[in-house]
C-alpha positions in Angstrom: 50.3 149.8 144.2 49.1 153.1 143.0 45.9 152.7 145.3 48.3 152.9 149.0 50.4 155.8 147.0 46.9 157.7 146.4 45.8 157.9 149.9 49.2 158.4 151.3 49.8 161.4 148.9 46.4 162.9 149.4 46.8 164.1 152.8 50.1 165.9 152.1 49.2 167.4 148.5 45.5 168.5 150.3 47.6 170.0 152.8 49.5 172.0 150.8 46.3 173.2 149.0 44.8 174.4 152.0 47.5 175.9 153.5 48.4 177.9 150.4 44.6 178.7 149.9 44.4 180.4 153.4 47.8 182.2 152.9 46.5 183.7 150.5 43.1 184.9 152.3 45.2 186.5 154.6 47.5 188.3 152.5 44.8 190.2 151.0 42.3 191.2 154.0 38.7 190.8 152.9 38.9 190.4 149.0 41.0 189.9 145.9 44.2 191.2 145.5 45.9 192.5 141.7 47.4 188.6 142.0 44.1 187.7 141.3 43.7 186.4 144.9 40.4 186.1 146.3 38.5 185.2 149.3 35.3 183.2 149.2 32.7 183.9 151.3 29.5 182.2 151.1 26.3 183.3 153.0 25.1 180.1 153.9 21.7 178.9 152.5 22.4 176.2 154.4 21.2 172.3 153.1 21.8 168.9 154.9 23.8 168.2 157.8 26.0 165.7 157.8 26.6 162.0 159.6 28.1 162.6 162.9 31.5 161.2 163.2 34.0 163.0 165.5 33.3 163.4 169.2 33.8 166.5 171.1 33.0 167.8 174.5 30.1 170.1 175.1 30.8 173.6 174.5 29.2 176.8 176.8 26.0 177.9 175.1 26.4 181.5 172.8 24.1 184.5 174.4 24.2 188.1 174.0 23.3 190.7 171.2 25.6 191.1 167.9 26.6 194.4 166.6 27.1 192.9 163.0 28.1 194.4 159.5 26.4 192.4 157.0 27.9 190.5 153.6 30.8 192.3 151.8 31.6 189.9 149.6 30.1 186.6 148.0 31.6 184.4 145.2 31.0 181.2 143.5 33.4 178.2 144.5 35.2 178.0 141.0 36.1 181.4 141.2 38.1 181.4 144.4 40.5 183.8 142.9 38.9 186.1 140.8 35.6 188.5 141.3 32.0 187.6 140.8 31.0 188.2 137.2 29.4 191.5 135.9 26.1 189.3 134.5 24.4 190.9 131.3 22.0 187.9 132.0 20.9 186.7 135.8 19.3 183.4 135.9 17.8 183.8 139.0 15.2 182.5 141.4 11.3 182.2 140.3 10.4 184.8 142.6 13.0 187.2 141.5 12.8 189.0 137.9 15.5 188.5 135.5 17.2 191.9 134.3 17.1 189.9 131.1 14.7 187.4 128.8 17.6 184.6 129.5 17.7 182.7 125.6 16.6 179.2 126.1 18.1 178.2 123.1 20.9 179.1 120.8 22.0 178.9 117.0 24.4 176.6 116.7 25.9 178.4 113.6 28.6 180.8 113.5 27.4 184.3 113.7 28.5 187.2 111.7 31.5 189.2 112.8 30.4 192.8 113.6 33.1 194.7 112.2 35.3 196.4 114.8 33.5 195.0 117.8 35.3 191.9 118.6 37.8 192.9 121.3 40.6 190.6 122.0 40.9 187.7 124.4 41.1 187.8 127.8 44.9 186.1 129.2 45.0 182.9 130.1 45.3 181.3 133.6 48.6 179.7 133.2 49.9 179.7 136.7 50.5 176.0 137.6 49.1 176.8 141.0 46.0 178.3 140.6 44.6 176.1 138.1 45.4 173.1 140.5 43.6 175.2 143.0 40.7 175.1 140.4 40.6 171.4 140.2 41.0 170.6 143.6 38.1 173.0 144.1 35.9 171.5 141.6 36.0 167.7 142.6 35.7 168.7 146.5 32.4 170.3 145.2 29.5 168.6 146.1 27.4 169.8 143.1 29.6 169.1 140.8 30.2 165.5 142.0 26.5 164.9 141.9 26.7 165.9 138.2 29.8 163.2 138.0 27.4 160.6 139.5 24.6 161.0 138.0 25.7 161.3 134.6 26.7 158.5 132.1 29.4 159.0 129.1 26.2 159.8 126.5 25.2 162.7 128.4 29.0 164.0 129.1 29.3 163.8 125.0 26.1 165.6 124.2 26.9 168.2 127.2 30.5 168.7 125.4 28.8 169.7 122.1 26.3 171.6 123.7 28.9 173.9 125.1 31.2 173.7 122.2 28.6 175.1 120.0 27.8 177.8 122.4 31.1 179.1 122.6 31.1 179.0 118.6 28.3 181.2 119.0 28.6 183.6 121.7 31.7 183.8 123.7 33.8 186.8 123.0 36.7 185.7 121.3 36.4 181.9 121.0 39.6 180.3 120.3 40.1 177.4 117.9 39.3 173.6 118.4 42.9 173.0 117.8 43.7 175.4 120.6 41.0 174.1 122.9 41.4 170.6 122.4 45.1 170.5 123.3 44.1 172.6 126.6 41.9 170.3 127.3 44.7 167.5 127.3 46.8 169.6 129.3 44.4 169.9 132.1 43.8 166.3 131.8 47.7 166.2 132.6 47.5 168.3 135.6 44.1 166.4 136.8 46.2 163.1 136.9 48.7 164.9 138.9 46.0 166.4 141.6 45.1 164.3 144.6 40.8 165.5 144.6 40.6 164.3 140.7 42.7 160.8 141.5 40.4 160.2 144.7 37.2 161.4 142.8 38.0 159.4 139.7 38.5 155.8 141.9 42.0 155.5 140.4 44.0 152.5 140.9 47.1 150.8 139.7 50.7 151.2 140.3 52.9 154.0 139.7 54.0 153.1 136.5 50.4 152.9 135.4 50.1 156.5 135.9 53.5 157.1 134.3 52.0 155.3 131.0 48.5 156.9 131.5 50.3 160.3 131.9 52.3 160.0 128.3 49.7 158.6 126.3 47.8 161.9 126.9 51.0 163.8 126.6 51.8 162.1 123.5 48.2 162.7 122.1 48.5 166.5 122.6 49.0 168.0 119.0 49.1 164.8 117.4 46.6 165.2 114.7 44.3 168.3 113.9 40.8 169.2 115.6 38.7 171.4 113.2 35.7 170.4 114.6 33.5 169.7 117.8 33.2 166.4 116.3 36.8 165.6 116.6 37.4 167.6 119.5 35.0 165.0 121.1 36.5 162.0 119.4 39.9 163.0 121.3 37.9 163.2 124.8 36.2 159.8 124.1 39.6 158.8 123.2 41.6 159.8 126.0 38.6 158.7 128.5 38.8 155.0 127.2 42.7 155.1 127.6 42.0 156.4 131.0 39.5 154.0 132.3 41.9 150.8 131.0 45.5 152.2 132.4 43.6 153.4 135.6 40.4 152.3 135.9 39.3 155.8 136.3 35.7 156.4 135.1 35.3 157.5 131.6 32.6 159.8 133.2 34.8 162.5 134.7 37.7 162.3 132.1 34.8 164.1 129.7 33.9 166.2 132.5 37.6 167.5 133.4 38.1 167.6 129.4 35.2 169.8 129.3 36.2 172.0 132.5 39.5 172.4 131.1 38.5 173.7 128.0 35.9 176.5 129.5 39.2 177.3 131.8 41.1 177.7 128.2 39.0 180.6 127.0 39.6 183.4 129.9 39.3 183.4 133.7 35.6 183.6 133.9 34.0 181.3 131.6 32.9 177.9 133.7 30.4 175.1 133.6 27.8 175.9 136.8 25.7 172.6 137.8 23.0 173.1 139.6 21.9 171.5 143.3 21.2 168.4 143.7 17.7 167.1 142.2 16.8 170.2 139.6 15.5 169.0 136.4 17.5 170.0 133.1 16.0 172.7 130.9 16.6 175.3 128.9 14.4 177.9 131.1 15.9 176.2 134.6 16.2 178.5 137.6 19.6 179.1 138.6 19.8 180.6 141.9 23.5 183.1 141.7 24.6 182.9 145.1 26.8 185.9 144.9 23.5 187.9 144.0 20.8 186.2 146.2 18.9 189.0 147.9 16.5 186.4 149.9 18.4 183.3 151.4 17.4 180.5 153.4 19.9 179.5 155.9 21.5 180.6 159.7 23.0 183.9 158.1 26.5 183.4 158.4 29.5 184.6 156.2 32.9 183.0 156.3 36.3 182.5 154.8 38.4 179.4 155.4 40.5 178.7 158.4 42.5 176.0 159.2 40.5 174.8 162.0 37.4 175.5 159.8 35.8 178.5 158.8 36.6 182.2 160.1 33.3 183.9 160.7 33.5 187.8 158.9 30.0 188.6 159.7 27.0 187.1 159.6 22.9 188.6 158.3 20.5 190.7 160.3 17.3 188.7 161.1 19.2 185.4 160.6 19.6 183.1 163.7 23.4 183.4 164.2 22.7 186.9 164.3 20.5 186.2 167.4 22.8 183.5 169.1 25.6 186.0 169.4 28.1 184.8 166.6 30.6 187.4 165.4 33.2 188.6 163.4 36.2 186.6 164.7 34.9 183.4 165.5 35.7 180.4 164.2 32.9 177.8 163.1 34.9 174.3 164.4 32.2 171.6 164.2 29.0 171.0 163.1 26.9 168.4 164.8 29.6 166.1 165.8 31.6 166.8 162.7 34.9 168.3 162.7 35.3 170.9 160.4 39.3 170.8 160.4 40.8 170.8 157.1 37.8 170.7 155.3 36.6 172.9 152.2 34.3 176.0 152.2 32.3 174.2 150.0 32.0 170.6 152.3 31.4 173.4 155.5 28.4 174.9 153.4 27.0 172.0 152.6 26.7 170.9 156.1 25.6 174.0 157.7 23.2 173.8 154.8 19.4 172.8 155.2 15.6 173.8 154.5 14.0 176.7 156.2 12.8 175.5 159.8 15.3 172.6 160.2 18.2 173.3 162.7 21.9 172.7 163.1 24.0 172.7 166.1 27.5 174.1 165.7 30.4 174.9 167.6 32.8 177.8 167.6 36.0 178.6 168.7 36.2 182.4 170.5 39.6 183.6 171.8 40.5 179.7 172.5 37.0 179.7 174.2 34.4 177.2 173.0 30.8 178.1 172.6 28.1 175.9 171.2 24.5 177.0 169.6 21.6 175.8 168.0 21.0 177.5 164.7 17.6 177.3 162.8 17.2 177.8 158.9 15.1 180.9 158.0 14.4 183.0 155.0 16.5 186.4 155.8 16.8 189.4 153.4 20.3 190.3 152.4 20.6 193.8 151.5 23.3 194.7 149.1 23.2 198.2 151.6 25.0 198.7 154.8 26.2 200.9 157.1 23.8 204.2 156.4 25.0 206.9 158.8 25.7 210.5 159.0 30.0 210.3 159.7 30.5 214.0 159.8 27.8 216.0 161.9 29.5 219.5 161.8 29.9 219.2 158.1 27.0 216.7 157.5 28.8 214.2 155.5 26.4 210.7 155.1 27.9 207.5 154.3 26.6 204.3 152.4 28.7 201.2 151.8 27.2 199.4 148.7 28.6 195.7 149.1 27.4 194.7 145.5 25.2 195.5 142.6 22.4 193.1 143.0 18.6 193.1 142.0 17.3 196.0 144.7 20.6 197.7 144.9 19.3 201.3 143.3 16.2 201.0 145.2 17.4 200.5 148.5 19.9 202.6 147.8 17.9 205.5 147.8 16.1 204.6 150.5 19.1 204.9 152.6 20.1 208.1 151.0 16.4 209.8 151.6 17.0 208.3 155.4 20.1 210.7 155.5 19.2 213.2 153.4 16.3 213.8 155.4 18.5 214.1 158.8 20.2 217.0 156.9 22.7 215.2 154.8 25.0 217.8 152.4 27.6 215.5 151.2 27.8 211.6 150.6 30.6 209.4 150.9 29.6 205.8 148.8 32.1 202.9 149.9 32.5 200.7 146.8 35.7 199.3 148.9 35.7 195.5 148.2 32.5 195.5 146.3 32.9 193.0 143.2 30.3 193.9 141.2 27.3 191.9 140.2 24.6 192.7 137.7 25.2 194.9 134.6 21.8 196.7 134.6 21.8 197.7 138.3 25.0 199.6 137.9 23.4 201.6 135.1 20.6 202.2 137.5 22.8 203.3 140.2 24.8 205.5 137.8 21.6 206.9 136.8 20.8 208.3 140.4 23.5 210.8 140.2 24.1 211.3 136.2 21.4 214.1 134.4 23.0 213.3 131.3 25.8 211.3 129.7 27.1 207.7 128.7 27.2 205.6 131.4 29.1 202.6 129.6 29.3 200.6 126.5 29.8 197.1 125.8 31.0 195.7 122.6 30.8 191.8 121.6 30.6 189.3 118.4 26.9 189.7 118.3 25.1 192.6 117.5 22.9 192.0 121.2 26.3 192.1 122.8 26.7 195.9 121.5 25.3 198.7 123.4 25.3 202.0 124.8 23.9 203.5 128.2 22.9 206.7 129.0 21.8 208.7 132.1 17.4 208.7 131.3 16.6 209.7 134.6 14.1 212.7 134.9 15.4 213.3 138.6 18.7 213.0 140.3 20.6 213.5 143.1 22.5 217.1 142.9 24.6 216.0 146.0 28.2 216.4 146.2 29.4 212.9 146.1 32.8 210.9 147.0 33.3 207.1 145.7 35.7 205.3 147.5 37.2 202.1 146.0 39.9 200.1 146.5 41.5 197.2 144.6 38.8 194.8 145.8 36.1 196.8 143.4 35.7 195.4 140.3 33.7 195.1 137.5 29.8 197.1 138.0 31.4 198.8 140.6 34.0 200.2 138.2 31.7 200.8 135.9 29.8 203.1 138.0 33.1 204.6 139.3 34.3 205.5 135.9 30.7 206.7 134.7 30.9 209.8 137.5 34.5 210.1 137.3 34.6 210.3 133.1 31.4 212.7 134.0 32.7 215.0 136.0 30.2 214.4 138.8 32.2 213.4 141.7 35.3 212.6 142.8 37.0 208.8 143.3 39.0 208.1 146.5 41.1 205.5 147.3 43.1 202.6 145.0 43.1 201.7 141.4 40.4 199.5 141.3 40.8 195.8 140.4 40.5 196.0 136.5 37.7 193.3 135.4 36.6 194.3 132.2 34.0 191.9 131.0 30.7 190.7 131.0 29.4 187.4 131.7 26.2 185.6 130.4 24.5 182.5 131.7 23.3 179.8 129.1 20.8 177.1 130.5 21.7 173.8 129.6 19.7 171.2 128.1 21.6 168.3 128.8 22.1 168.2 132.2 20.9 170.8 135.2 22.9 173.7 135.2 24.0 176.6 133.2 27.1 177.6 131.0 28.8 181.1 131.9 30.5 182.4 129.3 32.2 185.8 128.6 30.5 187.3 125.4 31.2 190.9 125.7 33.6 193.6 126.7 32.9 196.9 128.5 34.2 200.5 127.9 33.9 203.5 129.5 32.3 206.9 128.6 35.3 208.0 127.4 35.7 204.8 125.3 38.2 203.9 127.6 38.9 199.5 127.4 38.4 198.5 131.4 39.8 195.3 130.9 43.1 195.0 132.9 43.0 199.0 133.2 40.2 199.8 135.9 39.7 202.8 137.3 42.3 205.1 138.7 41.3 207.3 142.0 41.5 211.0 141.7 43.1 211.1 145.1 44.9 208.2 146.2 45.3 206.7 150.2 48.5 205.0 150.2 48.7 203.8 153.6 44.7 201.8 153.7 43.4 200.9 157.2 40.2 199.7 156.7 40.3 196.4 158.3 42.2 197.5 161.1 40.2 200.2 161.7 38.6 201.0 165.1 35.5 202.7 163.4 35.1 204.9 160.5 36.3 207.9 161.8 40.1 206.3 162.0 39.5 205.2 158.3 42.3 206.6 156.2 40.2 206.6 153.2 37.5 208.4 154.9 40.1 210.9 156.3 40.5 211.5 153.0 37.0 212.1 151.8 36.2 214.4 154.4 39.4 216.3 153.3 38.2 216.3 149.8 34.4 217.2 150.6 36.0 220.1 152.8 38.1 221.0 149.5 34.9 222.0 147.8 35.3 219.9 144.7 32.8 217.6 145.4 30.2 220.7 145.3 31.5 222.4 142.6 31.5 219.3 139.9 27.4 218.7 141.4 26.7 222.6 140.7 28.3 222.1 137.0 26.5 218.8 136.8 23.0 220.4 137.4 23.6 223.0 134.7 24.8 220.8 132.4 28.7 221.8 132.3 31.2 219.4 133.0 34.5 220.0 135.4 37.6 217.7 135.4 38.7 216.3 138.7 42.6 216.1 139.4 44.1 214.3 136.2 44.0 210.6 136.7 47.6 209.8 135.3 48.7 212.1 138.3 46.6 211.5 141.0 47.5 213.7 144.7 48.3 211.3 147.2 47.0 211.3 150.6 50.2 209.7 153.4 48.9 211.4 156.7 45.5 212.9 157.1 43.9 214.9 159.7 41.0 213.4 161.8 37.6 214.5 161.3 36.1 217.2 162.8 33.6 214.7 164.8 34.5 211.8 165.9 31.4 209.2 165.9 
């Protein structure tokens, strides 16, 4: 029977997914790669602990202080291969002010085209392995499963119509319904070959039934024109009925995957994002954007996938994990009495999560020795600014790492700079390596701290509201000589800032070519279910009018031998050594002085950047 075949194959395919995902994470050493892989790190706002199912021996208890760095990268589950989005609209908790008011509704009629404003469609994701990983992640995610288990077919059809109308009105380059429907059916074919989907769908029957169902869906592709949302919905309902009859699959999960596959076909970033269990659907619903949260409730750990559970890559200052002595390199292997081996990050996050004031028992493996700790969940502030220090006392070079562009980034960065300035700072190295982006408004405000004048960024989309130009407006700016560090993991808002500084001749960019994410996403609260629709609504352009999508930022000085992950300290970091050399050259000072006088000097041509191979040690070791 097909049921038995499913249970037998699920383990092997799931194992492959875990190994493939883990391999991608290990290759990138802390971020995304140009092959679009990216580690998923979650600051755990923890929620309910799971039932105990596995017994284990009692480990030693953790103790001692922790010298830690805070978060480097956060991302949503469904974007494990991509950087978090550049958000024009951040739909945030009540306590935090949104950058822009989110539209409570949308115009279902297609908007007028803005002449010359509609950019080309983003490259579609066609790699079969990545699409399978995305399907697996969807049906391991508790929030997606919660929507599935609490929504009937009538609501699913209403959701599909709502999403379709919003795509028509606001997506930067919507495809036709015929293209979307064919992509959705192809997505269902992939899902029928995915063990996580089949498990969640409750599929039953024989292999022959599965083959028959697959052929039925395949024959439907392109068999009749689909010209409207209603016609596409009819195809969705037919597919749901067919798979229900032939495999016993719930119609609701077919409709959900049809919707998700439709969004996958638009671009790499558009997605349906369900809310947590229990949130009521509303056009004004508050949705927590995990990658931009500054105040979280949890134990305060940052992790990525590991075969035995989750590898801890950092803890949050003020969290119970820091106080308990957890540190980078520990492997979280057990929560309560439940082993974490083979679990996905979202499942682990669900187990360790919980309300403020509650506790969770954990077990870690540290270099082969097991330790246990009881952590309490509490509210902690997660600043986007970290590591502020004087890294060269002789030349008075200050250093600050900006981990992402969240709501208080400009404020926190300026506070850190004032402390360094009062300590005698003459030049600043601002580290954007691994910074995946964040709020568009914050990237503009951070740029405005340093630019006395000039264009910062422009955006272009289908609607007039998506076409904007941001310029420097701040009355008083910092005129410190500035060096910016970027790498292949610097994306989105990071690239806006780096390009604004580089093309306005305000500072020098050092490191490696940035990621090249040049699109803006908007979050639209949904009426039908509790969640948001995230759509790509615009592309952004550098001060010189350069399309940033797929292009990114080329450093003025390229450091070929990156060692950020392995350097014992900042003084051994090759990127920072290159920054010291650039500071010593006097070029950042010349650019800062010229900018203060309203002049613009050029840095080295970005088409032929200077390369650093072996660099001298800094004058003063930290």
